[in-house]
C-alpha positions as a printed Julia matrix, in Angstrom:
193×3 Matrix{Float64}:
 105.78   92.91   78.34
 103.65   94.29   80.94
 102.18   97.15   78.43
 101.33   94.02   76.34
  99.46   92.27   79.75
  97.86   95.19   80.39
  96.65   95.99   77.11
  95.3    92.2    76.93
  93.62   92.48   80.2
  91.91   96.02   79.16
  91.03   94.98   75.56
  89.32   91.54   76.96
  87.52   93.26   79.71
  85.94   95.59   77.05
  85.24   92.47   74.82
  83.14   90.75   77.86
  81.77   93.86   78.34
  80.25   94.16   75.17
  79.5    90.77   74.56
  77.0    90.73   77.72
  75.75   94.06   77.26
  77.39   95.74   80.31
  79.4    98.57   78.69
  77.41  101.14   80.32
  78.38   99.66   83.67
  81.79   99.34   82.27
  81.77  103.24   81.35
  80.6   104.38   84.4
  83.44  102.38   86.28
  85.92  103.71   83.88
  84.88  107.79   84.69
  84.71  107.27   88.23
  87.91  105.46   88.55
  89.58  108.16   86.66
  88.68  111.03   89.04
  89.44  109.09   91.84
  92.87  108.31   90.45
  93.2   112.27   90.2
  92.55  112.78   93.44
  94.69  110.55   94.94
  97.57  111.86   92.77
  96.99  115.19   94.19
  96.85  114.06   97.57
  99.74  112.0    97.57
 101.72  115.02   96.04
 101.05  117.16   98.56
 102.21  114.39  101.13
 105.46  113.55   99.24
 106.28  117.23   98.63
 105.78  118.07  102.43
 108.01  114.84  103.34
 110.66  115.91  100.89
 110.84  119.39  102.18
 110.8   118.16  105.73
 113.81  115.64  104.68
 115.89  118.29  102.86
 115.73  120.42  106.21
 116.54  117.56  108.26
 119.58  116.85  105.78
 120.58  120.66  106.22
 120.16  120.86  109.65
 122.6   117.62  110.0
 119.73  115.42  111.89
 120.44  112.91  109.01
 123.97  112.39  109.72
 123.42  112.41  113.56
 120.5   109.6   112.81
 122.97  107.67  110.53
 125.76  107.71  113.08
 123.56  106.4   116.07
 122.02  103.65  114.06
 125.53  102.78  112.26
 126.45  100.14  114.36
 123.0    97.95  113.67
 122.59   98.82  109.92
 126.05   98.08  108.76
 125.8    94.69  109.71
 122.29   94.6   107.36
 124.08   96.56  104.45
 127.98   95.6   104.91
 128.69   97.55  101.29
 127.56  100.87  102.31
 131.19  102.87  103.63
 131.18  103.84  107.03
 129.65  107.07  108.28
 127.64  107.28  105.17
 124.59  109.72  105.38
 122.32  107.17  103.21
 122.52  105.5   106.7
 120.12  108.46  107.95
 117.98  108.2   105.2
 117.67  104.21  105.83
 116.53  104.81  109.69
 114.39  107.71  108.71
 112.27  105.41  106.26
 112.19  102.32  108.97
 111.31  105.1   111.87
 108.01  106.69  108.78
 107.01  103.07  108.37
 107.13  102.24  112.03
 105.14  104.46  112.93
 102.51  103.67  110.1
 103.58  106.96  108.21
 103.72  105.08  104.84
 103.48  108.58  102.78
 106.13  110.09  104.92
 108.03  106.6   103.99
 107.91  106.84  100.47
 110.01  110.36   99.49
 112.17  109.02  101.91
 112.88  105.41  100.49
 113.17  107.43   97.23
 115.9   109.74   98.45
 117.55  106.54   99.85
 117.49  104.61   96.16
 119.17  107.71   94.88
 121.94  107.81   97.11
 122.52  103.84   97.3
 122.6   104.14   93.33
 125.36  106.8    93.69
 127.67  104.36   95.58
 126.41  101.58   93.54
 129.69  100.39   91.16
 126.99   98.85   88.5
 124.27  101.7    87.67
 122.51   99.47   85.92
 121.82   96.33   88.17
 120.69   96.7    91.9
 123.47   96.57   94.49
 123.36   94.28   97.65
 122.27   97.14   99.55
 119.53   97.84   97.38
 118.01   94.76   97.02
 118.4    94.43  101.38
 116.96   98.19  101.29
 114.14   96.97   99.49
 113.2    93.91  101.08
 113.3    95.63  104.45
 110.99   99.09  103.27
 108.44   95.99  101.89
 108.2    94.17  105.11
 108.02   97.48  107.08
 107.63   96.87  110.29
 104.57   98.85  111.49
 103.31   99.44  115.26
 100.72  101.53  114.72
  98.96  101.08  111.14
  97.63  104.43  110.65
  95.56  103.59  107.71
  94.29  100.39  108.88
  93.23  102.09  111.71
  91.31  104.88  109.95
  89.71  102.67  107.41
  88.4   100.75  110.5
  87.1   104.16  111.96
  85.59  105.11  108.94
  83.49  101.77  108.72
  82.23  101.73  112.14
  85.05   99.31  114.13
  84.06   99.09  117.77
  88.02   98.83  118.16
  89.93   99.73  115.22
  93.15   99.71  117.25
  93.09   96.18  117.87
  94.87   95.83  114.87
  97.78   97.21  116.36
  99.28   93.68  118.2
  98.36   91.59  114.99
  99.63   94.04  112.34
 102.87   94.69  114.72
 103.65   90.97  115.02
 102.79   90.07  111.16
 105.39   92.73  110.21
 108.23   91.98  112.44
 107.57   88.21  111.06
 107.99   89.32  107.2
 111.3    91.77  108.1
 112.84   88.59  109.5
 111.47   86.39  106.45
 112.77   89.15  104.27
 116.16   89.35  105.72
 116.35   85.78  106.22
 115.61   84.95  101.77
 117.74   88.33  101.29
 120.91   86.93  103.22
 120.57   83.16  101.59
 120.26   85.22   97.9
 123.21   87.15   98.68
 125.29   84.22   99.14
 123.92   82.45   96.3
 124.89   84.74   94.27
 128.48   85.21   95.74
 129.15   82.03   95.36
């Protein structure tokens, strides 16, 4: 269905450009965006490979298990389906820490590893478990203390005080995380009835 909608939007854009005589601009934008997407993919691949390696090293060194043990009491209330002392708690905590410090690119491979671990303890492999849904909601809300990407954009565009975004971004992400938890709990209870 998504493919059909995308194809419709793409074709209608080309038809609109042909009718209005702006096909040259569309071609130029198309090739520029292709070049930018390749550059983005290469830069993201490096970051994802680096942080995947860091997580593998942390896992082998026992850091993930140690972190899981520390955050177990808090996270076990948010994720009641996960068995006690399961290493996935360490991945969840690492993902939240990466988001907290504005390392969104680092949070991506950790989040993927977390979802793989959550899928392994899911009885129904074709349906997302309650823990998977809760994790996705919290990861999307992503409480962020230092929004590094927004600060970098502010600096690159000549903002006088690019760090002024820190407090509003922190408050907004805390509110979105609270709202995500409330909505997640509401639908979890509704599903269990």
